[in-house]
N, C-alpha and C positions, 0 to 999 in steps of 0.2 A: 273405902267408904262409899264411893260412887257406885261400885259394883253391887254393894249390899243396900243401895238406896238409903244410906244414912248420911250422905254428904250435907244435904240441906238441914237435916236435924242437927248435925254437928255444928254447922255455922250458927244456927240459932242459939244452941247451948253455949258456944264460945262467946257469942256477943253478950249473952246474959251474964256470963261469969266475968268477962274482962271489960265489957262496955265498949268493945271495938268491933268493927266489921272485919270479918275474915278476909274478904277479897281486897279490901282497901289497905288494912294495916297488918292483919294477922300473918299473912304469908310472908311479907317483907320483914316482919319483926319477930321471926320464929324464935330466936334465941332469948328474946326479952319477955316473951309470953309463954314460955315452955310449960309452966305449972297450969296455966289456964287451959292449954291444949290438952294436957294429961287428964284434968278433971272432966273436960268436955267429952273426950274419947270414952272414959270409963262411964260417964253418966248416960251416954247413948247406948251403952252395952256392946260396944265394938270389941273391947278388951278390958280386963280388970285394971285397977289403978297401978298395981305393981308392974304388970307387963307394959303398961303405957309409959311408965317412968323409964323402964329399961330401953324401950324403943326410942324415946325422945332423947335419951342420953347417948345412945350408940348408933343410931340410924345414919348419922352423917359420916361417921368413921367407916362404917361397913358398906357405904353406898358405892355401887359401881353401875355405870350406865353406858352401854355400847350402842352403836348405830342400830344393830339388830334389835336390841331391847326397845329403842325408840320407835323403830318401825312396827314392832309388835304392839306397842302401846297405842300407836296411832291406829293400827288395824282394829284393836279391840274397841277403841273409842268409836270408830266409824260403824262397827257392827252394832254396838249398843245404840247408836243414833238412828239406826234404821237404814233400809236399802237406798234411799234417795239422798243420804247425807254425804257431803263432800268436805274435805279439809284443804285449804289453800295456805301454804307457807310463803310469806313475802319477805325476801331478803334484799335490802336496798344497798347499793354501792358495793356489790360483791367484788368488783374489779379492784377497788382500792384495798379491800380486805385481803384478797388473795395475793395481789401483786405478782411477784415472781416465785412464790412459795408453791412448789409442786405438790407438797403433801396436802396443803389446804385444798388444792384443786382436785386431788384424788379423793379427799374426804367428801367433798361436795358430790363427786361422781358416785361414790358408794352410797351416800344417803339417798340420792335419787333412784339408784338401782334397787335398794332395799325397799323403799316405799313403793316402787313399781311392782316388785315381786309380791310383797305382803298385801298391799291394799288394792291391787288390780284396778287402778285408775280412780280410786276414791280420794287419793291424796295427790295434790299438785304442788310443785315448787316453782315459784316465779322469782327470778333474780334480775336486778337492774345493774347496769354499768354504763359509764360514758363511752366505753370502748366495746366494739364487737367482741364476742368470745373468741373469734378467730384471731383478733389482735392480741388477746391475752395469752393464747396458747402458742402462737407462731414463734415467739422468741424463747420458749422453754425448750432446751435441747435434750435430746436423748430419750424422750418418751413419745409414745404414740397417743395423741389426744383425739384421734378420730372417734373413738368410742364416747369420749366426753362430749364432743360436739354433737354426736348422735343423740345424746340424752336431751339436748335442747333444740330439737328440730323446729319447735314452734317459736317463731321470733316475733316480738312485739316492738314496733318502732315507736319510741317515745321521743318526739321532736321538741327542740328548743327554739324553733323558728319564730314562734310568737312571744319570745321572751320580752319584747318591748311592751307588749300589752300588760304583762305581769308587772314590769317595772313601773309603767305609767300608773297602775292602780295602787300598787303597794308602796311606792316611794314618791312618785311625782304628782300624786293627786293634790289639787290646789283647793284653797277655800273658794267660795263663790266669788268673793270680792277680787281675789288674786286672779282667778280665772277670767273674770270679766275685764279686769285691768289689762292683762296680757293680750287678750283678743283685740282690745281697742288699740293698743300700742302697735300691734302688728302692721297696721296700715302704714305707719311711719317707718317701721323697721324693714318692711318687705324689700324695697329697692336697694337698701344698704346691704341686706343679707344676700341678695342675688349677686352683688358685686364682690363681696368679700368671701363668700363660700363657693369658690370655683376650683375645680381640679382639672388636671391635664393627664392624658395617657394613663387613665386609671379605669377600674370597673365602675359600675353604677355607684354613685355617692349621693344618697338621698338627701334632699333638703326639705324645708317646711312646705307642706302642700297648701295650707291655708291658715287662717287666724286660729281656728280651733286646734289644729295640729300643733301650731307654735305654742299655744297656751298649755297644751297637754304635755309637751316634751320639755319645754324650757326648764332649766338652763342648758339642757343638752341639745345636740344637733342630731337629726334623724340618722345620718350615716354612721353615727358612733355605735349604734346598736349592733349592726352587722360587723363593723370593723373591729370593735372590741372583742366580739365573739371570735373573729379570725385571729386576733392577737392571742387570746387564751389558747386556742387550738395550736397555734404555732409554738407558743411557749411550752405547752404540754409535750409536743412532738420533738422539740429541739432542746429541752432543758430537763436534766435528770430529776431535780426536786419538784419540777412542775409537771412531771409526766402524767400524774394521776389527778391533776386538778380538773375539776369539772368545768365545762364551759356552758352549762345549762343555766336554769333560773337562779339557783342558789348562789353560784360564783358571780354571775352577772349582777344579781341583786346586791351582793356585797360590794362589788366594784362601783356600781353607780351610786349606791348609798354613801360609801366613803368619799367618793369624788364630790358628790353634792354637798356633803358636810364641810369639805375643805373650803368651799366658797360661800358658806352660809353668812359670813360677815361682809360679803361683797355688796356692790351697788347695783342699782337697776341696769339692765343691759349686759351684765356680765354673763359670759358663756363659759362652759367647762372646756378648757383646752385639752388636747389629747395627751399632753405630757403628764397631767394630773393622774391619769389612770395608772401610771407607773407606780405611784406611791402605794396604791391599793394592792398591786400584784407583786411588789418587791419581795415579799416574804416567800413567794413561790419560785423565785428565779434562782437558778443554780449559781454557784460561786464563780464559775468561769465567766459568766456574763455580768453578774452584779459587780464583780471585782473591777471591771472596766469602768463602770459608772462611779464606783467609790473612788478610784484613783483620779478620775476626772474632777471630782469634787475637790480633791487635794492638790490638783495641778495649779500652780500659781500663774501659769500662762493663760489659763482659761477663766471665763466669767460664769456667773450663775446662768445667764441665758444660754451659754454654750452647753452646759450640762443638761438643760431642759431639751435642747435640740437633740443632744445625744440620746436622751431617754426615748424620744419619739422614734429616732432612727433604730434603736434597739427593738422597740415594740413592733415596728413594721418591717423588720429585717426579712422575715420569712413570709410576710403577707403579700402575695402576688397581686392582690386587688388594688394596692396603692403603689404608685410609682414615686420613689423618693426624690422628686425634683425640688429645687428651692421654692418654686411656686406652690407645690402641694404641701410642703413642710410649713410654709407660711400660713396656709389655710388651716392646717391641723393645729397650729399654735395660737390662733385668734382667741382672745380671752374676753373680748367685749364687742358688742355690735358696732359701737362707734369708734373702734380702734382704727388708727391710720395704717392701712394695709401696706402702703409703699414703705413707710418707716419700718414696719415690722419685717418686711421682706429684706430690706437693707440690713437690719440687725441679724436676721437669720443667715444671710449670705456671709456676713462677717464671721459669724459663729462657725459656719461651715468651713471657711478658710482656716480659722484657728484650729479647728478639729482636724483638718487635713494636715496642717503643719505638725501636729502632735501625733500623726499617723493613727488616730483613733477611729477614723473613718476613711473610706476611699471613694473616689469619684470615677464612675464609668460613663463617659459621655456627660449627660446632664443628670445622671442618676447617682445619688449618694447612698452609701450603705455602711452600717455599723460593723465594726471589726472586733472580734474577740482577741484576746492576747495572742492566741496561736495564729490567727489570721494576720495580726499586725506583724508578727515575726516573718510570716510568709511574704507579706508585702515589702518588708524591708529587704528581704533576700531578692525579691523580684527587681526592686529598684537598683540593686547592686549589679544586676546583669548588664554586661557591657554591650552596647549597640552603637556602632559608629554611624555617621551620617550616610555613608555609602550604602549600608544595609537598608536604611530608611528609604533612600531614593530607589533602590532596587525593588523594594516591596511596593512603593507607590507606583513605580513603572509597571510592575506586574498587575497591580489592581487596574490600572488605566488601560493597558494594552492587551490584557488577557480577559478582563471581566467587563469593564465599562465600554471600551471601544476595541473589541477583540478582532481587529482586522490588521492584516499586514499587506493587503492589496486594496487599492481603491478601484471600484468598478465604474467605468465611464461609458455612458451611452449604451449600457447593457451589452457591450461588446469587448471593451478594452479593460484589462486588469493591470493596473500599474502598481507594482510593489514599491513600498516606501520604507525608508530608514525610520527607526524609532529611537528617540533619544529623550533623556530627561536631564536637564541642565547640560553639563559637558560629558555626560555618561551615555555611551551607545548601548542599546539593548541587544543588538545583534551585530555580527561581524560583516555581514553582507553589505555591499555598497550599491545603492540604487540612485537613480537620477533625482528623486525627490524624497522628502522626509517630513516627519512631524516631530517637533521638539516641545516638550513640556518644560516651562520655566517655573521653578519653585522659589520661595523666599530665600532658600540657601544660595541660589545663583547670585543674587545681589550681594550677599555677604562675601561670596568668593571674589566678586569684582572689587568690592571695597578693600578686602584684604590684599588683593594683588596690586591695586593701584594706590593704596594708602590714601584714599580720598573718599569723599562721600558722593553719593549719586542722588540727584533729584529726579523728579518724574521725566523731565526733558531728556536728561542724559540716558536714562534707562530706555526711553522710547527710541532714541537714536541707535543705541546698542542693539536692541531687538530688531529694529528695521534692517540694520546691516547684517545681522545674523540670518534673518530669513532670506535676504537677497543673495548673500554669498553662498548659502548652502541649498538654495531652492527648497525652502522649507515652509511649512505652516508652523508658526511659533505661537504656542498657547501660554500666555502669561497669567499664571494664577495670582490671586490676591495675596498681598503680603501678610498672610495669617498663618502662623505655625501650628495652629490648633490641631489640624488633621495630622500633621507630621509628628506632633507630640503623641497623638493617639497611636500612630503607627509604631513609634518607638516603644510605647508601653505594651502594645500587643506583641511585639517581638520579644520584649523582656519576659512577658508571661509565657510565650512559646518556648523560649530557651529554658526558663525555670521548669516548666512542666516536662520538657525533654529530659532534664537532668534528674529531677526529684519526683517524678510521677509515681514511681514505685513506693516511695516513702510516705506519700500523702494518704490521709484517710480518703475513703471513696467520696464522702460528701464534700470535703474540701476540694478534692481534685475536680469533681463535677462542677462545683461552683466556679472554680477558676477557669475551667474550660468554657463554661457558659459565658463568663465575663469576657474571655478571649473572643468567642463567637460574636458576642454583642459588639465588641469593638470593631471587628472585621466588617460587620454589616454597617456599622455607623461610619467607618472609614470610607466605604464605598459611597455612601450617601453624601458624605462631606466632599469627596473628590468630584462626584457628579455635580454637586452644587457649585463647587469652585470653578469647574470647567464651564458651566452655564454662565457664570458671571465673569469669566476670564476675558482679557483683551487678546485679540487674535491678529497676528501679522502674517501676510501672505506675500512672499517674494518681494520684500522691501516696502510693502504698503500695509498700513493699519486698515483693517476691513471692518465694516459694520454688519454684523450678523445678529439679527434679532434673537430674543430669547426663544429657544427651542429645546427639545430634549438633546442630550449630549450627542447621540448618534447623528441626528439631523444637522446639528451645528457643525460638528467636525466634518461631516460629509460635504457640506456646503463649502467649507474652507478648503478641503482637498479638491473640490471641483474647480474652485477659483485658481488653485495652484496648478492644476493640470492644464487649464486654459492658458496660463502664462508660460509654463515651462514647455509644454508640447504644442507650440504655436503653429507647427506645420501638420498637425494631426488632421486638420480640415482638408488638407490636400487629398486625403483618401476619402472621397465622397461615395465610395462603393464598398460594400461588405461581401467580398467573395467567399465562397466555400470551396472545397476540394474539387467539386465538379466544374466550378467556374475556371479553376486553374487548367484543367484538362481541356475545357472548351476553348480557352484562350490560345492554346497551342495549335489548334486546328482551324482557327478562325482566319478568314481571308481579310487582310487589311490593305488599304491603299498605301503606296510607298511613301507619300507625303501626308502627314497628319495636320489637320487644322484644329483650332480651338473648338471644343465642344463636340468633336467627332467621336470621342470615346470616353468611358468613365475614367475618373481619377487622372485627368490629363496633366494636372500640375505635378502629381506624384510621379507619373511616368517620365515627364521631362526632367524632373529633379534627379531621378535615378539614372536616366540616360546621360545627363550632363556629368554626374559623378563618375560613371563608368568611363566616359570619354576622357575626363581629366586624368584619372588614374592610368588609363591605357597610354595616354600621351607621355606620362612619366615612366612608362614601362614597369609599373607596379603590378604585382600579381593580385588579382581579385578573386576570392573564393565566395561561394554562396554563403558560407558561414560568416565571413566578414560583412557581407551585405545585411544578413539577418541581425548581426550585432549592432551595426551602425543605425539601421532604420527602425530597430525596436527601441532605441534610446531617444532621449530628447535631442532635437526638438520634434521628432517624428512620432515615436511611440506606436508604430504600426505593429500588427500581429504578424506572426510567421506566414499565415495564409495571405495576408495583404502583400507582403514582400514577394512571396512565391508567385502570386498572380501577376505582380508588376514585372518580374523577370520573365515569366512565360509570355506575357503580352509583348514586351520588347523583343523577345526572341522571334515570336510569330511575325512581328512587324519588320524583322530583319535589321533591327537597329543594334543588336548585340550578337555575339557568338558565344556558344557554350562548348566547353572542351572537357573531356574526362579521360584520364589515363592517356594523355597526349593525343587523343583522337577527337576530332571535331564532331559534335552532335548534329545529326541531320534528321529532320522529321521523317524523310522517306526511309532512310536506312535504320535509324534508331527506333522509330515508332513513338507515337504520342504517349502510350502507357509507360514505356521505359523512361522517357523524358520526365513524365510526371513523377515516377519513382525517384529520379535524380533530384528533382526539386523538393520533394516532400518527405523523403526518408532520411533520417539523421545520419546514416552511415555514409551518405554521399555528400554531405554539406561541405566537408573540407576538401573533397576530391573534385567537385564540380567547379571549374574555372570559368569566369565571366570576363569578356573583353569587348571592346568596341568593335563593331563589324566594319571592316574597311570596304568602301564602295568599289565595285568593279568598273574598270574603264570601259566605255562603249566599244572601243577598238578591240579590246580583248574578248568581249562578248561576241563581236562580229567574227573574229578569228575562230573561236570555238564553234560557232554556227557553221562556218565554212568547212571546218574539219569534219563536222558531223555530216554535212551534205556530201563532201567528196569521198571521205573514207568509209562512211557508214551508209551512204545513200539515204540520209534522213534530213530532209529540210525542216527548219524550225521557224515558226512565224511569230514568236513572242520573244520578249527580252528579259524575262525573269531569270536573273543570274543563277539562283539556286535551283530552279526547275531545269534550266539548261544543263547545269552541272550534273544533277541527278539523272537526266535523260542520257547524257554522254556516258556516264558510268554504267548505266543499264545496258546500252548497246555495246559498249566496250567490253563488258563482261561476257556478253554473248559471243563476241568475236574472239575473246580469249579462250572460251570453251572450244571453239572450232580449232584454234591453233593448237591447243593441248591435244585434241584428238588427232590432228595431223602429225604432231611430234611423236605421238605414240607409235605411228607406223614405222618410224625409224628404228624402233626396237625390233621390228620384224625384219626389216631390210635397210641397210645403210646406203643403198644405191639410188634411192629416190632423190630427185632434185629439190632445191628450195629450203634446205634445213637452216641455213644461216639466215635466210629471210624470215623464216618462222621464229627463230630465236630472237632476232633483233626486234621483231614486232611484239613478241611476248614481253620482252623487257620494257619496251616503250609503253605498251598499254598498261602493264602492271604498275609502272611508275605513275601513270596518270591516275589510275584508280586508287592508289595509295595516298593521294593528297586529300586529307580530310578537311583541312582549312580551305575555305572557298577561294581566298586570295592566292594561296599557294597553287591551287588547282589551275586557276586561270593563268597565272604566271607561267606555269609549266607548259600548258598546252600552247600558249602564245609563243613561248621561247622555242618550242619544238614543233611548230606547225609545219615547217618544211619537211622534217623527218616523217611526220604523219602522212603528208601528201606523197612523198617519194615512196615510202613503204606501201602506201595504198596502191601505187602503180605496180610495185614488185609483188605484193602479197596476193593480188587478185588472181594471176595465173597459177600461183602455187595452190591456193585454195580450190580453184577450178580443177586443177590436176587431181587433187585428192578426192574431190567431191564428185567428179565426172568419170568417164570411161578411160581417160588417158592413163590413169594409174594401172589399170588392168593390161592395157596394150604395152605399157612400159615394162611392167613386171614380166610379161611373156617374152619380150625382147631380151631382157636380162637373162632369163632362163635359157633362151636359144644361144645367146653368146656364151653362157656357162658350158653348154654342151660342146661348143666349138673349142673352148679352152681345155676342156677335159680330153679332147681327142686330137688336139693340135699336132702333136708329135707322131701320130699314127696315120695322119692323112696327108697325102701329097696331091691335093686337088686345087688347082688355081682358082677355079670358079667358086668353090665353096669358101676359100680364103677371102676372096674379094667381097662376097656377100657379108661375111662375118665382120669385115673391116667397116663396111657401111653401117651395120647395126651398132658396132662399138663406138663409132664416131658420134652417133646421136645420143646414146645412153650415157656418154661421158660428158656431154655438154652441161654447163651450169644452168642454162635456160633452154631446154630442149623442146619447149612446149609447142612451138610452131612446126617442128619437124616430126613430131610423134605420129603425125598422119601418115608418114612414109614407112613406119615400122611394120605395120601389118603385112605389106607386100614383101618386105625384106625377110620377115619371119617365114613367110610361106615359101619363098625361093630357097631359103636355107634348108628348111625342113625337106623340101622335095629332093634337092641335090644330095643332102646327107643320107636320106633314105635309099637313094640309088647306090651310093657307095657302100652302105651297109649290106644291101642285097647281094652285090658282087662279092663281097667278103664272105658272106654266109654260104654262097654256092661252093666256093673253094673248100671251106671248112667242112661243109656237109659231105663232099666227096671223100675227104679224109676219114670222116666218121664212118661212112659206109664201107670204106676199104678195111678199116680196123674191125668192123663188125664181121665182114666177110672172112677175114683171116681167122677169127675166133670160131666161126661156124664151121670152117673147114676142119678144124681139129676135132669136131664131133664126128668121129669115124664110124660109130656103130649106133644102133638104136638105143642102147642103154645110156650112152653119153647124151644123145639128143634129148632123151626123155628127162634126164637129170638137169641139163643146163640150158636147153634151147629157150624156154620161156623166160628164164631169168636174165639171160644175156640180152635177148631182144628188148626186154622191159628196161634194162639199165641204159642201153644205147638210145632207146626212144626218149627217155627222160632227158638225155643230153641233147638230143635233136630239138626237143621242145624248148629247152633253155636257149639254144642258139636262135630259134625263130623269134623268141620274145625279147631278146637282148637288143639294146640301143647303143651300147658303148662298144667302140671298136676294140679297146684294150681287153675287154672281157671276152669279146668274140674271138680275138686272136688266142686267147688262153684256152678256149674250149678244145682246140685241136690237141693240146697237151693233155687235157683231161681225157680225151678220147684214147690217146696212146696209152696213158696210164691205166685206163679201164680195160683196154685190150690185154695188157700185160697181166693185170689182176685176174681177168677171166681165164687166160691161158694157164696161169699158175694154178688156179683152182682146179682146172680140168686135169692138168698133169698130175697134180697131187692125188686126185681121185683115181686116176689110172694106176699110179704106183701102189696105192693102197689096195686096189682091187687085185692087181697082179700078185701082190705079196700074199693075199689071202688064198689065192688059187695055187700057190706053191710052184709056180713055173709051169703048171699044167696049162695046156691050151696053146703054148708057143706064142704067146702074144709078143709083139715087137716092142722093143724099148723105145720110148718117145724120144724124138730128137732134142738135143740140147740147143736152147735158144739164148740169144744175147741181144739186149737192146743197146744200140750205139747211137749217140747223138752226133749228127754231122758237124756240130760246132766243135765237139771234142776232137773229132777226127781231123778237122781242118785247122786246129789250133796251131799257131806259129807257122801257118802256111800262107804264102803270098797269094792273094786272090785278085790281084790287078792284072787284067789281060790287055796287052797292047799288040799282040801278034798271035798267029796260030801256034807258034812255038810255045808261047806262054801257056796256052791252053793245053798243049800236049804234055808239058812238064807238070802242070797241075793234075792232070788225069793220071799220069804215071805215079805221082806221089800218093794220090788218093787210093789207087789200085794197090800200092804196096801196103798202105796202112790197113786197108780192109782185109787183105790176106792175113796179116798178122792177127787181126781180131778173130779170124775164122779158125785159127789153129786149135783152139780149145773147145769149140762149139760146132754144132751142126748147122745152126741157122743164125744169121745176123739180121736183126730188125733195125734198119737205119732210119733214124729220125732226122728228117730234113728241116 
């Protein structure tokens, strides 16, 4: 009809036939005005009456309408309306309509897509929802809704922030008389309202600004607009049936309207209490929550007021802007301006107690919260968790000593750190034992005392007990107030922790998070409670109750520990000097007077105390190690640091008041060195090895004796009396003397004929013994006891050292060599003069102390050498004649030129070598043997010549008539005269000897031509 421009004509015709408007009645009453419609269609000429009847009867049955058909229809409509015409489709509360139905969401997407494709921006779709489209689609699983969200890129924010204005105008508008009356009354009500409408620990809670504001809002309170809106939001988010409940104007209007109607029969000054809003929203609350309220109504242990309090707790359960304390709940429940707030709060607190007993709510600190059935079951399980008092004390101790006062050492004067024991009641926190401690006394402690003594304790008794406890244990005793609140909180926190540990996996995420948050709140509150308790606690310090003003916990306990340190470490003031490591080293090398007077050096009292202790222990022959001193003086009543004690020991050592020994050797500044001593004092590996003892004073007599020995033995006069310096000097020169003695003793490895060996060995032993005495007392005792030995050896040792260091050793060595020559030739020389000279030399070199006679040896050596050389020359002349005779006999055998040519040079050369040997020889025995060598050489040469002659004659075959060489035989006179008497007493004896020799020689000549007789 519209396309053929017959729609308006049809409407007029329909109205004339039926008497009704098509737009108002006809469209909605189609089935009741069908005949009028058929006549109107046929009258305007759109179709004949028969076709019109058929259409009217069958159109509804055959009707099909798709999204595409709808989009095409809208397109045609827009085209017909012209280029500048647009269509806007408005769909309200699409969120509640679609809910979780994915098909409806997809249908909406398809509609928008088709309209976009067909109409090209001429048709718009605007939808409204109390939730963002993101919230609608995020919980639908398995589908990608990014395209859907893409279709609604244009977002319109429709806010309900000004809902109070709507409510004021549509519900709370007053008559002029009522408005004026309320404004006048406000001046009387204003101070009362300010007193009764108070909140704590909550977000902004608006109250009346002025009289006009009061008149406009009454009987409601300004804060209720925002808070009721928060309640609606929380119910929608946390309740299944209230999930899609709007929190805008319409829901708020309904709530405020219904709540206002409930008190319409009230009196002037009545206000709408917060619990009334529950009645208006009860229909939207899911069964899980509403069931708790309904059961409470039926609970015979509860009163009507209790149920109203429970309603409020439910409504604000998830509203973070309101803290559910008893004070805030009282404010929320005020129902009249003139109501007695104190009476109301008392009734509210009694209701809360009854609700707690019935486990319908829970208390977390000062905050109460509504519990669902599931939460009630969880709380019952939590309360069944077993936590013994020991666990509570352990947790309290951890909170105090790890979080509130996290110190295990007290720092005093920015230098000393005193570790202290930590205890709570009779329970130690650590196993280490220190000189001082801090003990927290809880209400449990008094209960233990009462149980153990079967009696009661009043304040005086407890005071005496705690005084004695702090005195006997050197402790700061912190007596907390007799209030178990914080310890009950700790127990509840531990129960929650145990429950979450066991059941965490079985809990819903929201419930688990809520319980964890509750646990965290308790822990934070416990810390605050404990801090407050310590601030108000009574404190005892080593037997005295002390007055420490209100401060923060750290400062208060620090002050108490400072007082304890002053009392326990009462000798800490002795150490009025704060040394570092460089001071320890400096102390070792510093020169001190032998006798100290007060004020002469730092830490005089500490030095004297340490000196007295070392003396006392030394008198008792007790071993003192550096470690034992560190242990003693680091504890009460001293409390010195290790550097303090090390400096004290170094100072006493430098003052020669103590002796240090390590590995059985006494430590000496000169021999050990300051750096090494510093290592002994400051490095832990030496603490147990370094021994400390009293230094025994050296007697003046012994010092004088040592000085005398130095002067007499070492030619070193000393003009001071410092016993340690004298000992060091003695050892120094003694070491030099020992080095000389060692060098002298080494000479005996070359020759053992030198004199003074026993003197050197005795001196070496004595000097080594002296230098080996590390202990100063032992040293002086030794030198004093052996002073005579030192002096005697000094007389004996001087000539010995002079012997080896001067020319005497060379003269002596030459004399020994001379006498050795004599000894070697003694049996071959028969010379009286030479023997006498040798005897004189031997007498001197055989003396034990020959030193004064060595001056005679050079002359004796010269006399011996001169006479000995004369005897040698006489011997050599005789032997030389024999050699020449042998040479001549050999040369005579060279009878022709051929033989001379062959042998002459060789023979002469060999005999010349023998003559040279004779000339250079100094030993008679060797000289005597040379004649034998000459005879042997003669025989060798003759044999060689004879052999040559035989070979030559054999080659010539007898030609030439050469003569056969004579046969020779060497005969030794000793062999010839063997067994022959050679003693001559008369001429007859001589004749007989000659006859016998003649006979033997003839026998020897029988077989040879020539006999060579060796005499």
